[in-house]
Structures are given as structure tokens and as C-alpha cells.
C-alpha beads as a LAMMPS data file, in Angstrom:
LAMMPS data file: protein, C-alpha beads

285 atoms
284 bonds

1 atom types
1 bond types

-500.0 500.0 xlo xhi
-500.0 500.0 ylo yhi
-500.0 500.0 zlo zhi

Masses

1 110.0

Atoms # bond

1 1 1 -13.799 -9.014 -15.502
2 1 1 -10.104 -8.607 -14.773
3 1 1 -9.153 -7.046 -11.451
4 1 1 -7.644 -3.574 -11.593
5 1 1 -5.715 -1.921 -8.814
6 1 1 -3.549 1.110 -8.465
7 1 1 -2.144 3.858 -6.317
8 1 1 -2.192 7.599 -5.983
9 1 1 0.854 9.491 -7.251
10 1 1 1.808 13.178 -7.284
11 1 1 -1.181 14.983 -8.831
12 1 1 -2.230 11.750 -10.466
13 1 1 -3.200 8.084 -10.398
14 1 1 -1.522 4.865 -11.497
15 1 1 -3.651 1.876 -12.546
16 1 1 -2.534 -1.713 -13.068
17 1 1 -4.286 -4.700 -14.616
18 1 1 -2.856 -8.138 -15.274
19 1 1 -1.517 -6.996 -18.643
20 1 1 -0.815 -3.285 -18.472
21 1 1 0.226 -0.351 -16.278
22 1 1 -1.056 3.159 -16.941
23 1 1 -0.393 6.415 -15.146
24 1 1 -1.965 9.839 -15.581
25 1 1 -1.075 13.145 -13.941
26 1 1 -2.151 16.767 -14.324
27 1 1 0.285 19.453 -15.421
28 1 1 0.252 22.963 -13.902
29 1 1 -1.535 24.234 -17.033
30 1 1 -4.399 21.788 -16.370
31 1 1 -3.577 19.321 -19.135
32 1 1 -3.715 15.624 -18.228
33 1 1 -0.646 13.695 -19.375
34 1 1 -0.643 9.905 -19.456
35 1 1 1.427 6.949 -20.519
36 1 1 1.114 3.169 -20.396
37 1 1 3.076 0.015 -21.035
38 1 1 2.485 -3.702 -21.120
39 1 1 3.264 -5.477 -17.880
40 1 1 2.903 -9.037 -16.682
41 1 1 3.930 -9.647 -13.110
42 1 1 6.638 -12.204 -12.464
43 1 1 4.440 -13.347 -9.560
44 1 1 1.976 -14.756 -12.126
45 1 1 4.582 -16.737 -14.063
46 1 1 5.948 -20.163 -13.265
47 1 1 7.877 -21.084 -11.180
48 1 1 7.470 -17.843 -9.223
49 1 1 3.680 -18.017 -8.797
50 1 1 3.839 -20.250 -5.741
51 1 1 1.687 -19.231 -2.746
52 1 1 3.440 -16.831 -0.331
53 1 1 6.467 -16.460 -2.656
54 1 1 4.342 -14.637 -5.252
55 1 1 3.246 -12.131 -2.622
56 1 1 6.813 -11.120 -1.803
57 1 1 7.639 -10.820 -5.507
58 1 1 4.512 -8.755 -6.217
59 1 1 5.341 -6.435 -3.304
60 1 1 8.886 -5.852 -4.605
61 1 1 7.591 -5.236 -8.129
62 1 1 5.062 -2.690 -6.893
63 1 1 7.766 -0.928 -4.897
64 1 1 9.927 -0.557 -8.019
65 1 1 6.985 0.491 -10.201
66 1 1 5.730 2.886 -7.530
67 1 1 9.077 4.678 -7.348
68 1 1 9.173 5.106 -11.119
69 1 1 5.617 6.427 -11.516
70 1 1 5.930 8.766 -8.536
71 1 1 9.127 10.245 -9.995
72 1 1 7.417 10.653 -13.376
73 1 1 4.276 12.227 -11.907
74 1 1 6.396 14.567 -9.773
75 1 1 8.067 15.899 -12.909
76 1 1 4.698 16.294 -14.677
77 1 1 3.185 18.127 -11.702
78 1 1 5.847 20.849 -11.919
79 1 1 5.687 21.058 -15.708
80 1 1 9.021 19.411 -16.405
81 1 1 9.936 16.561 -18.734
82 1 1 12.515 15.068 -16.398
83 1 1 12.198 13.856 -12.835
84 1 1 13.233 16.424 -10.163
85 1 1 15.462 13.709 -8.616
86 1 1 18.804 12.777 -10.105
87 1 1 19.783 9.170 -10.844
88 1 1 21.610 8.731 -7.521
89 1 1 18.967 10.579 -5.491
90 1 1 16.208 8.107 -6.389
91 1 1 17.711 5.011 -4.708
92 1 1 18.899 7.140 -1.792
93 1 1 15.355 8.423 -1.251
94 1 1 14.044 4.859 -1.214
95 1 1 16.748 3.661 1.173
96 1 1 16.035 6.544 3.557
97 1 1 12.281 5.899 3.425
98 1 1 12.757 2.185 4.175
99 1 1 15.206 2.951 6.983
100 1 1 12.755 5.439 8.506
101 1 1 9.924 2.867 8.345
102 1 1 12.058 0.144 9.931
103 1 1 13.115 2.482 12.732
104 1 1 9.690 3.935 13.507
105 1 1 7.415 0.962 12.920
106 1 1 9.707 -1.917 13.876
107 1 1 12.599 -0.840 16.085
108 1 1 10.619 1.578 18.280
109 1 1 7.713 -0.786 19.186
110 1 1 10.104 -3.693 19.769
111 1 1 12.324 -1.478 21.925
112 1 1 9.415 -0.326 24.084
113 1 1 8.179 -3.877 24.726
114 1 1 11.753 -5.088 25.313
115 1 1 12.103 -2.505 28.086
116 1 1 8.936 -3.890 29.669
117 1 1 9.984 -7.540 29.259
118 1 1 11.454 -7.656 32.776
119 1 1 7.892 -7.474 34.091
120 1 1 6.267 -10.924 34.487
121 1 1 3.350 -10.101 32.191
122 1 1 5.558 -9.024 29.282
123 1 1 7.819 -12.033 29.726
124 1 1 5.100 -14.114 28.095
125 1 1 5.856 -14.448 24.357
126 1 1 2.191 -14.119 23.389
127 1 1 1.673 -10.931 25.392
128 1 1 5.048 -9.610 24.205
129 1 1 4.160 -10.002 20.521
130 1 1 0.559 -8.870 20.941
131 1 1 1.570 -5.608 22.633
132 1 1 4.334 -5.039 20.078
133 1 1 1.853 -5.538 17.227
134 1 1 -0.721 -3.224 18.779
135 1 1 1.954 -0.549 19.256
136 1 1 2.776 -0.804 15.536
137 1 1 -0.879 -0.359 14.624
138 1 1 -1.133 2.641 16.952
139 1 1 2.034 4.247 15.571
140 1 1 1.118 3.818 11.922
141 1 1 -2.431 5.061 12.541
142 1 1 -1.157 8.182 14.338
143 1 1 1.456 8.761 11.625
144 1 1 -1.122 8.590 8.809
145 1 1 -3.515 10.822 10.752
146 1 1 -0.820 13.463 11.361
147 1 1 0.562 13.603 7.814
148 1 1 -3.034 13.846 6.555
149 1 1 -3.017 17.499 7.656
150 1 1 -0.227 18.360 5.176
151 1 1 -1.655 19.974 1.991
152 1 1 0.370 17.787 -0.396
153 1 1 -0.574 14.595 1.453
154 1 1 -4.219 15.656 1.615
155 1 1 -4.175 16.027 -2.180
156 1 1 -2.523 12.594 -2.478
157 1 1 -5.259 11.076 -0.307
158 1 1 -7.903 12.682 -2.543
159 1 1 -6.318 11.072 -5.597
160 1 1 -6.302 7.825 -3.628
161 1 1 -10.043 8.257 -3.132
162 1 1 -10.455 8.997 -6.845
163 1 1 -8.595 5.783 -7.702
164 1 1 -10.897 3.701 -5.489
165 1 1 -14.066 5.353 -6.723
166 1 1 -13.069 4.801 -10.349
167 1 1 -12.212 1.131 -9.754
168 1 1 -15.420 0.557 -7.762
169 1 1 -17.440 2.151 -10.558
170 1 1 -15.675 0.047 -13.200
171 1 1 -16.194 -3.192 -11.250
172 1 1 -19.882 -2.347 -10.869
173 1 1 -19.978 -2.108 -14.704
174 1 1 -21.075 1.517 -14.639
175 1 1 -19.969 4.174 -17.095
176 1 1 -16.968 6.122 -15.812
177 1 1 -18.478 9.515 -15.059
178 1 1 -18.152 11.816 -12.066
179 1 1 -21.896 11.488 -11.442
180 1 1 -21.755 7.677 -11.349
181 1 1 -18.646 7.644 -9.177
182 1 1 -20.274 9.794 -6.495
183 1 1 -22.370 6.841 -5.327
184 1 1 -19.307 4.652 -4.718
185 1 1 -17.089 4.480 -1.664
186 1 1 -13.498 5.679 -1.408
187 1 1 -12.776 2.320 0.280
188 1 1 -11.701 -0.774 -1.647
189 1 1 -11.054 -4.266 -0.268
190 1 1 -7.857 -4.837 -2.298
191 1 1 -6.217 -1.579 -1.221
192 1 1 -2.599 -1.483 -0.139
193 1 1 -3.651 0.176 3.119
194 1 1 -5.472 -3.021 4.073
195 1 1 -2.352 -4.929 3.084
196 1 1 -0.214 -2.877 5.498
197 1 1 -2.523 -3.588 8.416
198 1 1 -2.713 -7.278 7.490
199 1 1 1.085 -7.404 7.560
200 1 1 1.023 -6.005 11.096
201 1 1 -1.588 -8.483 12.313
202 1 1 0.047 -11.506 10.678
203 1 1 3.431 -10.464 12.055
204 1 1 1.996 -10.943 15.562
205 1 1 1.326 -14.601 14.738
206 1 1 4.618 -15.216 12.933
207 1 1 6.885 -13.485 15.463
208 1 1 5.531 -15.669 18.271
209 1 1 7.943 -18.340 17.028
210 1 1 10.986 -16.099 17.534
211 1 1 12.792 -17.175 20.741
212 1 1 12.482 -14.826 23.700
213 1 1 15.901 -15.626 25.161
214 1 1 17.955 -13.997 22.396
215 1 1 19.394 -10.493 22.235
216 1 1 17.364 -7.447 21.288
217 1 1 19.233 -6.958 17.996
218 1 1 18.776 -10.641 17.116
219 1 1 15.020 -10.246 17.642
220 1 1 15.039 -7.143 15.468
221 1 1 17.120 -8.796 12.742
222 1 1 14.897 -11.869 12.615
223 1 1 11.809 -9.670 12.319
224 1 1 13.304 -7.973 9.260
225 1 1 14.351 -11.311 7.716
226 1 1 10.830 -12.684 8.188
227 1 1 9.187 -9.709 6.466
228 1 1 8.997 -11.449 3.038
229 1 1 7.174 -14.381 4.665
230 1 1 4.763 -12.057 6.496
231 1 1 4.133 -10.012 3.343
232 1 1 3.547 -13.181 1.329
233 1 1 0.989 -14.471 3.842
234 1 1 -0.800 -11.091 3.876
235 1 1 -0.947 -11.142 0.079
236 1 1 -2.604 -14.586 0.144
237 1 1 -5.224 -13.415 2.659
238 1 1 -6.122 -10.418 0.477
239 1 1 -6.246 -12.663 -2.578
240 1 1 -8.553 -15.127 -0.823
241 1 1 -10.811 -12.338 0.426
242 1 1 -11.153 -10.949 -3.114
243 1 1 -12.216 -14.349 -4.458
244 1 1 -14.057 -16.046 -1.594
245 1 1 -15.600 -13.693 0.926
246 1 1 -16.579 -15.249 4.242
247 1 1 -17.184 -13.927 7.736
248 1 1 -13.717 -14.872 9.022
249 1 1 -11.842 -13.195 6.159
250 1 1 -14.103 -10.142 6.244
251 1 1 -13.445 -9.735 9.975
252 1 1 -9.702 -10.154 9.399
253 1 1 -9.489 -7.426 6.736
254 1 1 -12.080 -5.078 8.284
255 1 1 -9.539 -2.992 10.283
256 1 1 -7.728 -2.275 7.003
257 1 1 -10.948 -0.903 5.528
258 1 1 -11.332 1.344 8.587
259 1 1 -7.767 2.619 8.138
260 1 1 -8.600 3.570 4.560
261 1 1 -10.877 6.240 6.000
262 1 1 -7.634 8.023 6.907
263 1 1 -5.729 7.356 3.671
264 1 1 -8.523 8.444 1.327
265 1 1 -10.510 11.655 0.904
266 1 1 -13.484 12.540 -1.251
267 1 1 -11.994 13.625 -4.603
268 1 1 -13.148 16.524 -6.742
269 1 1 -14.248 16.241 -10.356
270 1 1 -10.816 17.088 -11.771
271 1 1 -9.144 14.370 -9.719
272 1 1 -11.724 11.845 -10.879
273 1 1 -10.995 12.851 -14.469
274 1 1 -7.330 11.944 -13.970
275 1 1 -8.315 8.572 -12.489
276 1 1 -10.620 7.915 -15.473
277 1 1 -7.800 8.594 -17.948
278 1 1 -5.469 6.167 -16.152
279 1 1 -8.139 3.475 -15.804
280 1 1 -9.348 3.694 -19.421
281 1 1 -5.771 3.547 -20.680
282 1 1 -5.095 0.546 -18.444
283 1 1 -8.089 -1.551 -19.574
284 1 1 -7.845 -0.566 -23.243
285 1 1 -6.668 -3.468 -25.435

Bonds

1 1 1 2
2 1 2 3
3 1 3 4
4 1 4 5
5 1 5 6
6 1 6 7
7 1 7 8
8 1 8 9
9 1 9 10
10 1 10 11
11 1 11 12
12 1 12 13
13 1 13 14
14 1 14 15
15 1 15 16
16 1 16 17
17 1 17 18
18 1 18 19
19 1 19 20
20 1 20 21
21 1 21 22
22 1 22 23
23 1 23 24
24 1 24 25
25 1 25 26
26 1 26 27
27 1 27 28
28 1 28 29
29 1 29 30
30 1 30 31
31 1 31 32
32 1 32 33
33 1 33 34
34 1 34 35
35 1 35 36
36 1 36 37
37 1 37 38
38 1 38 39
39 1 39 40
40 1 40 41
41 1 41 42
42 1 42 43
43 1 43 44
44 1 44 45
45 1 45 46
46 1 46 47
47 1 47 48
48 1 48 49
49 1 49 50
50 1 50 51
51 1 51 52
52 1 52 53
53 1 53 54
54 1 54 55
55 1 55 56
56 1 56 57
57 1 57 58
58 1 58 59
59 1 59 60
60 1 60 61
61 1 61 62
62 1 62 63
63 1 63 64
64 1 64 65
65 1 65 66
66 1 66 67
67 1 67 68
68 1 68 69
69 1 69 70
70 1 70 71
71 1 71 72
72 1 72 73
73 1 73 74
74 1 74 75
75 1 75 76
76 1 76 77
77 1 77 78
78 1 78 79
79 1 79 80
80 1 80 81
81 1 81 82
82 1 82 83
83 1 83 84
84 1 84 85
85 1 85 86
86 1 86 87
87 1 87 88
88 1 88 89
89 1 89 90
90 1 90 91
91 1 91 92
92 1 92 93
93 1 93 94
94 1 94 95
95 1 95 96
96 1 96 97
97 1 97 98
98 1 98 99
99 1 99 100
100 1 100 101
101 1 101 102
102 1 102 103
103 1 103 104
104 1 104 105
105 1 105 106
106 1 106 107
107 1 107 108
108 1 108 109
109 1 109 110
110 1 110 111
111 1 111 112
112 1 112 113
113 1 113 114
114 1 114 115
115 1 115 116
116 1 116 117
117 1 117 118
118 1 118 119
119 1 119 120
120 1 120 121
121 1 121 122
122 1 122 123
123 1 123 124
124 1 124 125
125 1 125 126
126 1 126 127
127 1 127 128
128 1 128 129
129 1 129 130
130 1 130 131
131 1 131 132
132 1 132 133
133 1 133 134
134 1 134 135
135 1 135 136
136 1 136 137
137 1 137 138
138 1 138 139
139 1 139 140
140 1 140 141
141 1 141 142
142 1 142 143
143 1 143 144
144 1 144 145
145 1 145 146
146 1 146 147
147 1 147 148
148 1 148 149
149 1 149 150
150 1 150 151
151 1 151 152
152 1 152 153
153 1 153 154
154 1 154 155
155 1 155 156
156 1 156 157
157 1 157 158
158 1 158 159
159 1 159 160
160 1 160 161
161 1 161 162
162 1 162 163
163 1 163 164
164 1 164 165
165 1 165 166
166 1 166 167
167 1 167 168
168 1 168 169
169 1 169 170
170 1 170 171
171 1 171 172
172 1 172 173
173 1 173 174
174 1 174 175
175 1 175 176
176 1 176 177
177 1 177 178
178 1 178 179
179 1 179 180
180 1 180 181
181 1 181 182
182 1 182 183
183 1 183 184
184 1 184 185
185 1 185 186
186 1 186 187
187 1 187 188
188 1 188 189
189 1 189 190
190 1 190 191
191 1 191 192
192 1 192 193
193 1 193 194
194 1 194 195
195 1 195 196
196 1 196 197
197 1 197 198
198 1 198 199
199 1 199 200
200 1 200 201
201 1 201 202
202 1 202 203
203 1 203 204
204 1 204 205
205 1 205 206
206 1 206 207
207 1 207 208
208 1 208 209
209 1 209 210
210 1 210 211
211 1 211 212
212 1 212 213
213 1 213 214
214 1 214 215
215 1 215 216
216 1 216 217
217 1 217 218
218 1 218 219
219 1 219 220
220 1 220 221
221 1 221 222
222 1 222 223
223 1 223 224
224 1 224 225
225 1 225 226
226 1 226 227
227 1 227 228
228 1 228 229
229 1 229 230
230 1 230 231
231 1 231 232
232 1 232 233
233 1 233 234
234 1 234 235
235 1 235 236
236 1 236 237
237 1 237 238
238 1 238 239
239 1 239 240
240 1 240 241
241 1 241 242
242 1 242 243
243 1 243 244
244 1 244 245
245 1 245 246
246 1 246 247
247 1 247 248
248 1 248 249
249 1 249 250
250 1 250 251
251 1 251 252
252 1 252 253
253 1 253 254
254 1 254 255
255 1 255 256
256 1 256 257
257 1 257 258
258 1 258 259
259 1 259 260
260 1 260 261
261 1 261 262
262 1 262 263
263 1 263 264
264 1 264 265
265 1 265 266
266 1 266 267
267 1 267 268
268 1 268 269
269 1 269 270
270 1 270 271
271 1 271 272
272 1 272 273
273 1 273 274
274 1 274 275
275 1 275 276
276 1 276 277
277 1 277 278
278 1 278 279
279 1 279 280
280 1 280 281
281 1 281 282
282 1 282 283
283 1 283 284
284 1 284 285
């Protein structure tokens, strides 16, 4: 059975297999609208399918695809045929989102630990990077918890839960019905939430090799430049865990499964119906 993954979008769900991408969203009048297209990731083609490199490529591809399907679902959710964002607003939105993430989840933790680096304990590179990494985990956990109270985000998290339940049901070879899906968890081991936390943990190990006696901005710049490497390593860990489960890998990805308790909610029947449409369209030959 081919692996299927996906993501929640505005009032909908996107599903992706190794050969196709499908997205479904619900219009204000209750009608479910869907579309699909063939897709084969560059990360699975030679010479780009090298370990670590393929992870960075897959991450970039999913970022591009995610932007497109979110824009499309946003237009569907308000009953329009065109995206609410203009052509120039789309890249600007992405740039602002990336800049916000780099400031909050990279610059702020590094800045806090840098201020403490004059203390003997924080002068140790291992302690420095460990505390920085733990601050990132704390910040992203608090951020997800806080935005979870927003009605729109709560709905998004419910669609995220619907996506996981549908995929879990499919992988268990059960018929895709709301009744069958009820018995499955909203947590899935290949979820992007787990990937985010893996990136944070692996960054602690990678950033240890960054010299301590360089300027603050040099440390920050090197951390950004090393992100593709960190993302690629996290991708390989998730890939290994999906194929060969063992106690070490399970322990390594477990915190990501816990974090999914914040990024998913129990979906209702209508949200599951949207996930079913996307999944069926994705796996249909």
C-alpha cells in the first residue's frame, strides 16, 4: 500500500500520494468542491533522491504546493472562483510568514541564550545549544496552544484531525466511513507537526558545531544556512521511523506525536466527508 499524507487547508483537506495530489474544500452552500492533478516529487527522481538532499527538496515542494492549495481553498470557502489574494500578495504573505517564524523561533531563543552566555554555565556550547533548543520547543508549543483558541484555527485543527483519521482508516484497510474513522486516532506518525519538532531536536545536535567565539549575527546566519541540512536529516528520521520502527526511533519522534494533540481536534462528520473526498480522489487511478 502506497503511503498517503496531507495537510489541512481552509475548510478542507489536501491529500498527496506518490503519484497524485488532491484537495477538497466545502463551499458556503455546503457543496464539496475538489480537484486533483498528477504529481511526482523531484525528491524521488535521480539525481535528487539522495539522502538528506531529498528531504530539503520535498520540504520546498510542500511549501509551494501548500501555498497554492491554501489559496484555492480560501477562495472556495468564501464562494469565489478566484483566490482572495492578488498575484503579488501571495509571495509577500509567504515572505512575511517566513520572516515572522525566523524572528520568533530562531532569533528570539538565540538572543535570550546569547544574553546569558556571559555566565559560566551558558558559555558551554552543549548547554548553550540545549537551552536554545528547549526555548524553541517551549515557544512553538505556547504559540500553537494560543492560536488554537482562535475559531478559524480551531476549525483548521479539526480538518487536520479529519485528515489523520481518514489516512489511519485507509492504512488499516477499512472502508472510509465516519463510523469506521471514529475508532482511529487524530495522531499520525508521518505528520508535519512531528517533523517540526524533529527539526528542533536535530538542530540542537547540528548547531553544536557552530563556533561559540563568533558574533551573534554570524551565529544566527549560520543557523539559517544550516536549515536545509537540519530539515533533510529530520526527513530521513521520519522516513526511517515509517519503515523500520524501533525503540530508539519511537522515542525520538514521540514528542512530535504529543504535540499533535495540540494541532489536531476531533472532527465532525462533515469534516470527515471532505477528507474522504480528497483521499478517494488522491488514491483513484
